[in-house]
C-alpha positions in Angstrom: -86.0 -4.5 47.2 -87.3 -1.2 48.7 -86.4 2.1 47.0 -83.7 4.1 48.8 -84.2 7.8 49.6 -81.3 10.1 49.6 -80.7 13.8 49.7 -78.6 15.7 47.2 -75.6 17.4 48.7 -77.1 20.8 48.4 -75.1 22.1 45.4 -76.9 24.0 42.6 -73.9 24.5 40.3 -70.7 22.7 39.4 -67.6 24.8 38.6 -64.4 23.7 36.8 -61.3 25.6 35.9 -59.0 25.0 32.9 -56.7 26.9 30.6 -58.6 29.1 28.1 -59.2 27.7 24.7 -56.7 28.6 22.0 -53.6 28.3 24.1 -52.8 24.6 24.1 -54.2 21.8 22.0 -54.5 19.5 25.0 -56.5 22.0 26.9 -58.7 22.7 23.8 -59.8 19.1 24.0 -60.6 19.6 27.7 -62.6 22.7 26.9 -64.6 20.9 24.2 -65.3 18.1 26.7 -66.7 20.5 29.3 -68.8 22.3 26.7 -70.2 19.0 25.4 -71.2 18.1 29.0 -73.3 21.3 29.3 -70.8 23.6 31.0 -71.0 27.3 30.1 -68.2 29.9 30.1 -68.5 32.1 33.2 -65.3 34.2 33.4 -61.7 34.2 32.4 -58.9 35.3 34.7 -56.0 36.1 32.4 -53.3 36.2 35.1 -54.7 34.0 37.9 -52.1 31.2 37.2 -49.8 33.2 35.0 -50.0 35.1 31.7 -49.3 32.0 29.6 -52.1 30.0 31.2 -55.3 32.1 31.4 -57.8 30.5 33.8 -61.2 29.8 32.2 -64.0 29.1 34.6 -67.0 27.1 33.4 -70.2 26.4 35.4 -73.1 24.0 35.0 -76.5 24.0 36.6 -76.9 20.6 38.3 -80.3 21.0 40.0 -82.1 22.4 43.0 -80.3 22.1 46.3 -81.6 20.0 49.2 -83.9 18.0 47.1 -84.8 14.4 48.1 -84.5 11.8 45.3 -85.7 8.2 45.3 -83.3 5.6 43.9 -84.8 2.3 42.8 
């Protein structure tokens, strides 16, 4: 079988939003998951959703954009 060539989609970072750690146990689990996957805190918007649900933004570097990769 010949290796396939494909292009990455052109994204350098991945971003996720969740409720800031310390507000709900369920979301603390989600925050720990994102951190374990290599995401870093970028910014918190305390009233984006509402004052009881501060929006924490995490980002993760996922590689150079527009790079060809070969799949075997």
